C-alpha positions as CSV (number, residue, x, y, z in Angstrom):
1,M,53.2,61.2,120.1
2,K,54.8,61.4,123.5
3,V,57.0,64.4,124.4
4,K,59.2,65.6,127.2
5,T,60.0,69.2,128.1
6,C,63.1,70.5,129.7
7,T,63.7,73.4,131.9
8,N,67.5,74.2,131.5
9,L,70.3,73.9,129.0
10,K,71.8,70.9,130.6
11,N,68.6,68.8,130.4
12,Y,68.1,70.0,126.8
13,N,71.6,68.9,125.8
14,R,70.9,65.5,127.3
15,L,67.6,65.2,125.4
16,R,69.1,66.0,122.0
17,L,71.8,63.4,122.5
18,K,69.2,60.8,123.4
19,L,67.4,61.5,120.1
20,K,70.3,60.0,118.3
21,S,69.5,56.6,119.8
22,K,66.6,54.4,118.5
23,K,66.1,53.2,122.0
24,H,65.1,56.7,123.2
25,N,62.9,57.5,120.1
26,Q,59.8,57.6,122.3
27,I,60.1,60.1,125.1
28,K,57.5,60.5,127.9
29,K,55.9,63.8,128.6
30,K,56.6,65.7,131.8
31,E,55.6,69.2,132.8
32,F,58.2,71.9,133.7
33,K,57.9,75.6,134.5
34,H,59.6,76.9,131.4
35,K,58.7,75.0,128.2
36,F,61.1,74.0,125.5
37,V,59.1,71.3,123.7
38,V,60.9,68.6,121.7
39,E,58.9,66.5,119.3
40,A,60.2,63.0,118.8
41,S,59.5,61.0,115.7
42,K,56.9,58.3,115.8
43,N,58.7,56.1,113.4
44,K,61.9,54.5,114.6
45,N,63.3,54.3,111.0
46,D,62.5,57.9,110.3
47,L,65.8,59.9,110.4
48,T,64.4,63.3,109.4
49,P,65.4,66.2,111.7
50,S,63.3,66.8,114.8
51,I,61.8,70.3,115.3
52,L,62.4,72.3,118.4
53,K,59.8,75.0,118.9
54,I,60.1,78.0,121.1
55,C,57.1,78.1,123.4
56,D,58.2,80.9,125.8
57,E,59.2,84.2,124.3
58,T,61.3,85.1,127.4
59,N,63.6,82.2,126.8
60,K,64.4,82.9,123.2
61,H,67.8,84.4,124.0
62,N,68.7,81.4,126.2
63,L,67.6,79.0,123.5
64,N,69.8,80.7,120.9
65,M,72.8,80.5,123.2
66,A,72.1,76.8,123.7
67,L,72.0,76.2,120.0
68,E,75.3,78.0,119.5
69,L,76.9,75.7,122.0
70,T,75.2,72.6,120.6
71,K,76.2,71.7,117.0
72,P,75.2,71.0,114.3
73,V,72.3,73.5,114.3
74,T,70.9,75.5,111.4
75,K,68.7,78.5,112.1
76,T,65.9,78.8,109.6
77,T,63.3,81.2,111.1
78,M,62.7,83.2,114.2
79,N,60.3,80.5,115.6
80,E,61.9,77.3,114.4
81,I,65.3,75.5,114.9
82,V,66.3,72.4,113.0
83,V,68.4,69.9,115.0
84,N,70.1,67.2,113.0
85,T,69.5,63.8,114.6
86,S,70.6,61.7,111.7
87,Q,73.3,59.0,111.9
88,T,75.9,61.1,110.1
89,F,75.2,63.9,112.5
90,K,77.5,66.4,110.8
91,E,75.7,66.4,107.5
92,V,73.3,69.3,107.1
93,N,70.8,69.7,104.3
94,T,72.3,71.9,101.5
95,T,69.1,73.9,101.1
96,K,69.1,74.9,104.8
97,V,72.7,75.9,104.6
98,M,71.9,78.1,101.7
99,E,69.1,79.7,103.7
100,K,71.4,80.2,106.7
101,N,74.1,81.7,104.5
102,K,71.7,84.0,102.8
103,S,70.3,85.2,106.1
104,F,73.8,85.9,107.4
105,E,74.9,87.6,104.1
106,E,71.9,90.0,104.3
107,D,72.9,91.0,107.8
108,C,76.4,91.9,106.4
109,F,75.9,93.0,102.8
110,K,73.6,92.8,99.9
111,F,74.1,92.9,96.1
112,H,71.7,94.6,93.8
113,L,72.0,94.0,90.1
114,L,71.4,97.2,88.0
115,S,70.1,97.3,84.5
116,D,73.4,98.2,82.9
117,S,75.2,95.1,84.3
118,K,76.6,97.1,87.2
119,V,76.3,95.9,90.7
120,L,75.3,98.0,93.7
121,L,76.8,96.7,97.0
122,I,75.3,97.7,100.3
123,L,77.8,96.9,103.1
124,K,77.0,97.2,106.8
125,V,79.5,98.9,109.2
126,P,82.0,97.4,110.2
127,R,81.8,94.4,107.9
128,H,84.6,93.2,105.5
129,L,84.1,91.7,102.1
130,F,87.1,90.0,100.5
131,F,87.5,89.7,96.7
132,K,89.7,88.2,94.1
133,G,89.8,89.7,90.6
134,S,89.7,93.2,89.1
135,V,86.9,95.7,89.6
136,Q,86.1,99.4,89.3
137,I,84.9,100.8,92.5
138,Q,82.9,104.0,93.2
139,T,81.6,105.0,96.6
140,L,78.1,106.6,96.5
141,M,77.4,106.8,100.2
142,G,79.6,106.4,103.3
143,R,83.3,105.4,103.3
144,I,85.1,102.2,102.6
145,E,88.7,101.1,103.1
146,I,90.7,99.1,100.6
147,L,94.4,98.2,101.2
148,G,94.6,101.1,103.6
149,Y,93.1,103.7,101.3
150,T,89.9,105.4,102.5
151,M,87.4,106.0,99.7
152,D,84.4,108.3,99.7
153,S,82.2,109.9,97.0
154,S,84.9,112.5,96.3
155,D,87.4,109.9,95.0
156,G,85.4,109.0,91.9
157,V,86.1,105.7,90.2
158,Q,89.1,103.6,91.4
159,T,90.3,100.3,89.9
160,A,91.4,97.6,92.3
161,F,93.4,94.4,91.3
162,S,93.5,91.2,93.4
163,T,95.3,89.0,90.9
164,K,96.1,85.3,91.0
165,G,99.1,84.4,93.2
166,Y,98.4,87.1,95.8
167,C,96.1,87.6,98.7
168,Y,92.4,88.5,98.6
169,L,91.9,92.3,98.9
170,Y,89.1,93.6,101.1
171,L,86.3,96.2,101.1
172,K,85.8,97.4,104.7
173,A,82.8,99.6,105.6
174,L,83.9,102.4,107.8
175,E,81.9,104.3,110.3
176,G,81.2,107.9,109.1
177,S,79.4,111.0,110.0
178,Q,75.8,110.5,111.0
179,N,74.9,114.0,109.8
180,D,73.1,114.6,106.5
181,F,72.0,111.0,106.3
182,M,68.8,112.1,104.3
183,K,70.9,114.0,101.8
184,K,73.2,111.0,101.2
185,K,70.1,108.9,100.8
186,D,68.6,111.3,98.3
187,F,71.9,111.3,96.4
188,V,71.6,107.5,96.0
189,T,68.0,107.9,94.9
190,Q,68.8,110.5,92.3
191,Y,71.7,108.3,91.0
192,L,69.4,105.3,90.5
193,I,66.8,107.5,88.9
194,S,69.4,108.9,86.5
195,R,70.2,105.3,85.4
196,N,66.5,104.6,84.6
197,E,66.1,101.9,87.3
198,K,62.6,100.6,88.0
199,D,60.7,102.4,90.8
200,E,60.2,99.1,92.6
201,K,64.0,98.4,92.7
202,I,64.8,102.0,93.7
203,S,62.3,101.7,96.6
204,D,63.7,98.4,97.7
205,I,67.3,99.7,97.7
206,V,66.6,103.0,99.4
207,N,64.3,101.6,102.1
208,S,67.0,99.1,103.1
209,L,69.5,101.9,103.8
210,T,70.4,102.9,107.4
211,Q,72.9,105.2,109.0
212,F,75.3,102.2,109.1
213,S,75.0,101.4,105.4
214,V,77.8,102.0,102.9
215,V,76.7,102.0,99.2
216,V,79.4,101.1,96.6
217,L,79.0,100.8,92.9
218,L,81.0,97.9,91.3
219,E,81.7,97.6,87.6
220,K,83.6,95.1,85.5
221,I,86.7,96.4,83.7
222,T,85.7,96.6,80.0
223,D,88.5,98.6,78.2
224,I,90.2,96.5,75.6
225,Y,93.7,96.6,77.2
226,N,92.9,95.6,80.7
227,H,90.1,93.2,79.7
228,M,91.6,91.6,76.6
229,I,95.1,92.4,75.6
230,W,97.0,92.4,78.9
231,P,95.5,89.2,80.3
232,K,95.9,87.3,77.0
233,F,99.5,88.6,76.6
234,L,100.4,87.3,80.1
235,F,98.8,84.0,79.4
236,K,100.8,83.6,76.2
237,H,104.2,84.6,77.5
238,C,104.1,83.7,81.2
239,S,103.5,80.0,81.2
240,S,99.7,80.2,81.0
241,Y,99.3,82.6,83.9
242,Y,95.7,83.6,84.5
243,L,95.6,87.2,85.6
244,Y,92.0,86.9,86.8
245,P,90.2,84.0,88.6
246,Y,88.3,82.5,85.7
247,K,88.0,79.1,87.4
248,Q,87.3,80.2,90.9
249,I,83.7,81.4,90.4
250,N,80.9,78.9,91.3
251,N,83.2,77.0,93.6
252,N,81.3,78.1,96.7
253,K,77.6,77.8,97.5
254,H,76.2,81.2,98.1
255,S,73.5,83.5,96.9
256,F,75.6,86.0,94.8
257,T,77.1,83.8,92.1
258,L,75.4,85.8,89.4
259,E,77.0,89.0,90.6
260,E,80.4,87.2,90.6
261,E,79.9,86.1,87.0
262,I,79.0,89.6,85.9
263,L,82.0,91.2,87.6
264,N,84.3,88.3,87.0
265,C,85.3,88.4,90.6
266,S,85.2,85.9,93.5
267,F,83.9,87.2,96.9
268,T,84.2,85.7,100.4
269,L,83.3,86.7,103.9
270,K,85.7,84.3,105.6
271,D,87.9,86.6,107.7
272,S,90.0,83.7,109.0
273,D,91.1,82.5,105.6
274,D,94.9,82.5,105.1
275,K,94.5,83.9,101.6
276,N,92.9,87.1,102.9
277,F,94.8,90.4,103.4
278,K,95.0,91.1,107.1
279,T,96.2,94.0,109.1
280,L,98.2,93.7,112.4
281,Q,97.7,95.6,115.6
282,E,101.4,96.7,115.4
283,W,100.6,98.7,112.3
284,D,98.3,101.1,114.2
285,D,101.2,102.6,116.2
286,I,103.3,103.2,113.1
287,E,100.3,104.7,111.3
288,K,99.6,107.2,114.1
289,D,103.3,108.2,114.1
290,M,103.2,108.8,110.3
291,L,100.0,110.8,110.3
292,N,101.0,112.9,113.3
293,T,104.2,114.0,111.6
294,H,103.8,117.6,110.4
295,C,107.0,117.8,108.4
296,S,108.3,115.5,105.7
297,S,109.3,112.0,107.0
298,K,111.4,109.2,105.5
299,T,110.4,105.6,106.2
300,I,112.6,102.7,105.3
301,L,111.2,99.1,105.3
302,V,113.7,96.3,105.7
303,G,113.3,92.5,106.1
304,G,113.9,89.2,104.5
305,K,112.2,87.6,101.5
306,N,108.5,87.1,101.5
307,V,107.8,88.9,104.8
308,G,105.4,91.5,103.2
309,K,107.6,94.6,102.8
310,S,106.0,95.7,99.5
311,T,102.4,95.0,100.7
312,L,103.0,97.0,103.9
313,M,104.6,99.8,102.0
314,R,101.5,100.0,99.7
315,Y,99.3,100.0,102.8
316,F,101.1,102.9,104.4
317,I,101.4,104.9,101.2
318,N,97.6,104.6,100.8
319,K,97.1,105.8,104.4
320,T,99.3,108.9,103.9
321,L,97.8,109.9,100.5
322,K,94.7,111.1,102.3
323,K,96.8,113.7,104.2
324,W,99.5,114.4,101.6
325,K,98.5,114.4,97.9
326,K,101.9,113.1,96.8
327,V,104.3,110.6,98.1
328,L,107.9,109.9,97.0
329,V,109.1,106.3,96.8
330,L,112.7,105.3,96.4
331,D,112.7,101.8,95.0
332,F,115.9,100.1,95.8
333,D,114.7,96.5,95.4
334,I,116.2,95.5,92.1
335,G,114.7,92.0,92.2
336,Q,111.0,92.9,92.8
337,C,110.7,96.5,91.6
338,E,107.4,98.2,92.6
339,F,106.9,100.5,89.7
340,T,109.4,99.5,86.9
341,I,110.7,96.3,85.3
342,P,113.4,94.5,87.3
343,A,117.1,95.6,87.6
344,C,116.3,99.3,88.2
345,V,116.9,101.7,91.0
346,S,114.3,104.4,90.8
347,A,112.5,107.4,92.3
348,V,108.8,107.5,91.7
349,L,106.2,110.2,92.6
350,V,103.0,108.5,93.7
351,E,99.7,110.5,93.4
352,K,97.1,107.7,93.2
353,P,96.4,104.9,95.6
354,L,98.1,101.6,95.0
355,L,95.3,99.1,94.8
356,G,97.0,96.0,93.6
357,T,100.3,94.2,93.1
358,N,103.4,95.8,91.6
359,F,102.7,95.0,87.9
360,T,99.2,96.6,88.2
361,H,100.5,100.1,88.8
362,M,103.7,100.4,86.8
363,T,104.7,104.1,86.6
364,D,107.2,106.2,84.7
365,P,109.9,107.2,87.3
366,I,111.2,110.7,87.7
367,R,114.7,109.3,87.9
368,S,115.9,105.7,87.2
369,I,119.1,103.9,86.8
370,F,119.4,100.5,85.0
371,I,122.1,98.4,86.6
372,G,121.7,95.4,84.3
373,G,120.8,92.5,86.6
374,C,118.8,91.3,89.6
375,D,121.7,89.7,91.5
376,V,123.2,92.5,93.6
377,I,126.4,90.6,94.2
378,Q,127.2,90.5,90.5
379,C,126.7,94.3,90.2
380,L,127.5,95.5,93.7
381,D,129.5,98.6,92.6
382,L,126.7,99.7,90.3
383,Y,124.0,99.2,92.9
384,M,125.8,101.0,95.7
385,N,126.6,104.0,93.7
386,A,123.2,104.0,91.9
387,F,121.1,104.3,95.1
388,K,123.4,107.0,96.3
389,Q,123.0,109.0,93.1
390,I,119.2,108.6,93.3
391,T,119.1,109.8,96.9
392,K,121.3,112.7,96.2
393,Y,119.1,113.8,93.3
394,C,115.9,113.6,95.4
395,N,117.5,115.6,98.2
396,Q,118.3,118.4,95.8
397,Q,114.7,118.8,94.6
398,K,112.8,121.4,96.6
399,E,109.4,119.9,95.8
400,F,110.3,116.7,97.6
401,R,111.2,118.3,100.9
402,H,107.7,118.6,102.3
403,I,106.2,115.2,101.3
404,P,106.6,111.8,102.9
405,W,109.3,109.4,101.5
406,F,109.2,105.6,101.5
407,I,112.2,103.5,100.7
408,N,111.7,100.0,99.5
409,T,114.7,97.6,100.0
410,M,115.7,94.1,99.0
411,G,114.9,90.9,100.9
412,F,118.6,90.2,100.9
413,S,119.2,89.5,104.7
414,K,122.2,87.1,104.6
415,G,125.9,87.7,103.9
416,L,126.4,91.3,102.8
417,G,122.6,92.0,103.2
418,L,123.0,93.6,106.6
419,S,125.9,95.8,105.4
420,I,123.9,96.9,102.3
421,A,120.8,97.8,104.4
422,A,122.9,99.7,106.9
423,S,124.5,101.7,104.0
424,I,121.1,102.6,102.7
425,I,120.0,103.8,106.1
426,K,123.1,105.9,106.5
427,E,122.7,107.5,103.1
428,V,119.0,108.3,103.4
429,C,119.0,109.4,107.1
430,P,115.4,108.2,107.7
431,T,112.8,109.4,110.2
432,R,111.8,105.8,111.0
433,V,112.9,102.2,110.1
434,I,110.4,99.4,110.1
435,Q,112.0,95.9,110.4
436,I,109.7,93.0,109.6
437,N,110.7,89.7,111.1
438,S,109.5,86.3,110.1
439,Q,108.8,83.3,112.3
440,D,111.4,81.5,110.2
441,T,114.6,83.0,111.7
442,K,116.6,82.0,108.6
443,K,114.8,84.8,106.7
444,N,115.7,87.5,109.2
445,F,118.7,89.8,109.6
446,K,121.1,88.5,112.3
447,L,120.7,91.9,114.1
448,N,118.0,94.5,114.6
449,L,118.8,97.6,112.5
450,N,118.4,100.1,115.3
451,P,120.5,103.3,115.3
452,K,123.2,101.8,117.5
453,V,123.8,98.8,115.3
454,V,123.7,100.7,112.1
455,S,126.1,103.4,113.3
456,R,128.9,100.9,114.1
457,E,128.4,98.9,110.8
458,R,131.2,99.5,108.2
459,F,131.0,98.3,104.7
460,M,134.4,98.3,103.0
461,N,135.0,101.5,101.0
462,Y,131.3,102.2,100.3
463,D,130.4,104.0,103.5
464,T,131.5,107.6,103.0
465,K,128.7,109.3,104.9
466,F,128.9,109.3,108.7
467,S,125.9,111.2,110.1
468,N,124.3,111.1,113.5
469,L,121.4,108.6,113.2
470,N,118.4,109.4,115.2
471,Y,115.4,107.5,113.9
472,K,112.4,105.6,115.4
473,F,112.9,101.9,115.1
474,F,109.9,99.6,114.8
475,C,110.3,95.8,114.8
476,I,107.1,94.0,113.9
477,P,106.1,90.5,112.9
478,S,105.4,89.5,109.3
479,G,101.8,89.8,108.2
480,T,102.1,87.1,105.5
481,E,102.9,84.1,107.7
482,G,100.7,81.2,106.7
483,K,100.5,82.3,103.1
484,G,103.1,79.9,101.7
485,E,102.4,77.4,99.0
486,K,101.4,74.7,101.5
487,N,98.7,77.0,103.0
488,I,97.2,78.3,99.8
489,S,95.1,76.3,97.5
490,S,96.1,75.7,93.9
491,D,93.8,78.5,92.6
492,S,95.9,81.1,94.5
493,W,99.4,79.8,94.6
494,V,102.3,82.1,95.5
495,L,104.3,83.4,92.5
496,S,108.0,82.7,92.5
497,P,110.4,85.7,92.3
498,K,111.4,84.7,88.8
499,R,107.8,84.4,87.6
500,S,106.9,87.7,89.1
501,R,109.7,89.4,87.3
502,Q,108.6,87.9,84.0
503,I,105.1,89.1,84.6
504,S,106.3,92.7,85.3
505,L,108.4,92.6,82.1
506,C,105.6,91.3,80.0
507,T,103.2,93.8,81.5
508,Y,105.5,96.7,80.5
509,L,106.0,95.4,76.9
510,S,102.3,94.7,76.5
511,K,101.6,98.4,76.4
512,M,102.9,98.4,72.8
513,L,100.0,96.4,71.6
514,K,97.0,98.2,70.2
515,D,94.7,95.3,69.3
516,S,94.2,91.6,70.3
517,S,96.7,90.2,67.8
518,L,99.3,89.9,70.5
519,N,102.1,89.6,67.9
520,L,105.1,91.9,68.5
521,L,106.4,91.2,64.9
522,Q,103.4,93.1,63.5
523,L,104.4,96.4,65.3
524,T,105.9,99.2,63.2
525,P,109.4,99.9,64.6
526,Y,111.1,103.2,65.1
527,M,114.3,103.9,63.1
528,I,117.3,105.5,64.8
529,E,120.7,106.5,63.5
530,I,123.4,104.5,65.2
531,S,125.9,107.4,64.9
532,K,123.7,109.4,67.4
533,L,123.8,106.7,70.0
534,Q,126.2,105.7,72.8
535,L,126.2,101.9,73.3
536,F,127.1,100.2,76.5
537,V,127.1,96.5,77.5
538,L,127.3,96.1,81.3
539,E,129.7,93.6,83.0
540,T,132.1,93.5,80.1
541,T,133.8,95.7,77.5
542,F,132.8,95.5,73.8
543,S,133.6,97.4,70.7
544,Q,130.9,99.4,69.0
545,K,130.2,96.6,66.4
546,E,130.3,93.9,69.1
547,A,127.9,95.9,71.3
548,L,125.5,96.2,68.3
549,S,125.6,92.5,67.7
550,A,124.9,91.8,71.4
551,M,121.9,94.1,71.4
552,N,120.3,92.7,68.2
553,G,117.1,91.0,69.1
554,N,117.4,91.8,72.8
555,L,116.0,94.0,75.5
556,V,117.8,97.3,76.0
557,A,117.5,100.3,78.3
558,L,116.7,103.6,76.6
559,C,118.7,106.2,78.4
560,T,119.8,109.8,78.2
561,K,123.3,110.8,79.0
562,N,125.4,114.0,78.7
563,Q,128.7,113.6,76.9
564,N,130.9,114.7,79.8
565,D,128.6,113.6,82.6
566,Q,130.3,111.2,85.0
567,E,127.0,110.1,86.6
568,F,124.9,107.1,85.5
569,P,122.6,107.8,82.5
570,N,118.9,108.3,83.4
571,C,116.8,105.4,82.1
572,L,113.6,106.6,80.4
573,G,112.3,103.2,79.4
574,F,113.0,100.0,77.6
575,G,112.7,98.6,74.1
576,I,113.5,95.6,71.9
577,V,116.1,96.0,69.1
578,R,114.1,94.6,66.2
579,A,116.8,94.7,63.5
580,I,120.1,96.5,62.6
581,D,121.0,97.8,59.2
582,Y,124.8,97.8,59.3
583,D,125.3,99.2,55.8
584,N,123.2,102.3,56.3
585,G,123.8,102.7,60.0
586,K,120.2,102.3,61.1
587,L,118.8,100.6,64.2
588,F,115.1,99.5,64.4
589,L,113.4,99.6,67.8
590,I,110.0,98.7,69.2
591,T,109.1,100.3,72.5
592,P,106.1,101.5,74.5
593,L,108.0,104.7,75.3
594,E,106.2,107.9,74.2
595,I,107.5,109.5,71.1
596,N,108.3,112.8,72.8
597,K,110.5,110.9,75.3
598,L,112.1,108.8,72.6
599,H,113.5,112.0,71.0
600,S,115.7,112.4,74.2
601,V,117.2,108.9,74.0
602,N,120.9,109.0,73.1
603,C,122.2,106.0,74.9
604,L,121.4,102.2,74.8
605,V,122.4,99.9,77.6
606,K,122.4,96.1,77.5
607,G,122.4,94.1,80.7
608,S,121.8,90.5,81.7
609,L,118.0,90.9,81.7
610,S,116.6,88.9,78.9
611,L,113.3,88.4,77.1
612,P,111.2,85.3,77.8
613,D,111.8,82.4,75.3
614,S,108.2,82.6,74.1
615,F,109.0,86.0,72.5
616,F,111.2,84.1,70.0
617,L,109.3,80.8,69.7
618,D,105.6,81.7,69.9
619,E,105.2,84.4,67.3
620,D,103.7,82.2,64.5
621,V,107.0,82.0,62.6
622,E,107.7,78.9,60.6
623,G,111.2,77.5,60.1
624,H,114.4,78.9,61.7
625,V,114.0,81.9,64.0
626,P,116.5,84.8,63.9
627,Y,118.8,85.2,67.0
628,V,117.9,81.7,68.3
629,S,120.4,78.9,68.3
630,F,119.3,75.2,68.6
631,T,121.6,73.2,70.9
632,S,121.4,70.1,72.9
633,N,120.4,70.5,76.5
634,H,123.7,69.5,78.1
635,Q,124.9,70.6,81.5
636,T,127.8,72.4,79.9
637,T,125.4,74.7,78.0
638,Q,123.7,75.9,81.2
639,R,124.6,79.1,83.1
640,V,126.8,78.4,86.2
641,K,125.3,79.8,89.4
642,R,128.0,81.6,91.3
643,E,127.8,82.4,95.0
644,F,129.5,85.5,96.5
645,N,132.7,84.8,98.5
646,A,133.4,87.7,100.8
647,N,137.0,86.7,101.3
648,K,137.7,87.1,97.6
649,M,136.1,90.5,97.4
650,N,138.3,93.2,95.9
651,T,137.8,96.1,98.2
652,G,139.6,98.4,95.8
653,S,137.4,97.8,92.8
654,S,136.0,100.7,90.9
655,I,132.8,101.3,89.0
656,R,132.8,100.4,85.4
657,D,132.2,103.5,83.3
658,Y,129.0,103.5,81.3
């Protein structure tokens, strides 16, 4: 065999290009001072990769740099580099790719499968690991960050949800204190001993730990509701929606497929993927301003549709929960409510981190008003007065004066959207306003909502509060750009607003189910005397009998209202009117509301929010179904979509009495 050595990167690059040609398959030998020896194949028809061996230890760094600049190259061992000289040139042996990936993975993280089907993750600072699915997380050593929340061993077990239709969440290893490293290491050792792990595995895990290691225990969610009832109920009533990524596992070639199958999660290291959650540099300044505030602060987030307001709010809430144990959220987004089903204006006290999308952390509000629908133009009077009533109530509570407030607003940026947002800012009197702008200017407000612009904005007869506005204004780009349907593969498509509302409603109602039957007709209803109830149907005026007929077989808000109280009734929850006994004056109701709260209900409110069709058609009932009419699908039977015309707005309109 004849060989030729090269002394610099330029000559080496020329040599590896010559190896592609059969004419240069035989290379003559020549001596140089520094030796990078390239072995050429004897056989002209042999297309197997040539081997480049490192002969001089001092040039190892230069060689690695050369290989990074010259692709395709796969690093296999410290002393050996494989250079592909095949005709396809870009094809690399799958086995060697696996070896490279495994080597890279071990530098970033490593999974250890424990005896009880739990998985121990060792993550190196400052690496990220992105995941899709649901998993229980417990930090044993060090600190990790997930959606802005910093977890350590004192946080216990937290459940994180990265559901289909939303971005991948991340586990980020954070640099911690270097003190007491041996104590932390001993804690991990004692934990593994308590779980009766084998000595060999314990030794392997503990010996791999360094001061830059973060140890996290991952466990699959196994309770019957989260694992069985909830996902199957959504699949049945939300057009075959998969809550968890059943079909995503095994799509990628890596060394931790078994751990993915056990946890029912999909992991990735690709930080450049459009599907991954990413933070922006502009967020850091806002975070510092929030955490350096010693008194209570009020933060309002505004922006158009799909710019990431809700995600950013969760991120900042999780950041502030480490300093303040409670956070108050005023949810004024009636289309995509964060903690309740749609069509509600609510105040919610948050005490736990928000590690998932809105329907994964639905919470009973401390105050809520049901306004009937998701189209603010159709119920403008109700909406404007509802958020004012909620704000007034929260300002009167002493316990809320020394904790942070976050106000979630709608993505309605056109038409009256600017005036509505300005009215909310005037009513709340915030400490800071964060405006998120999209690259698509059609989604944005026509003006920046700084104090000067908001002060001069007047909205008909709704603006009754004229205070001196003095808040910090932050205008930042959207962090969700590139996550549209064209940029995300079919296994992670973006949910439409209507579909998202349907999932939230079904999630709330699924709490009624106690087993895997998934049949609402099998539930035992509560019986309520009609004479003790006040009945209201929004957007119209009905008699008592007509209101009962409208509510039969429909979703209703369960509220409490004083007889002479002029304010909106407080919504405690929702239920479905199962049947009505007109002769005996009894109403039968199924609801997930607790029995102690149900005793306080004295008012039922019917809005335009309706149940999914599958609730009537997919309950294993043969023959004609009650409350369902069978008609031809003509255009005249469809609901007419009406657009708001500002010129025809009656400025003297009053609120309909509940």
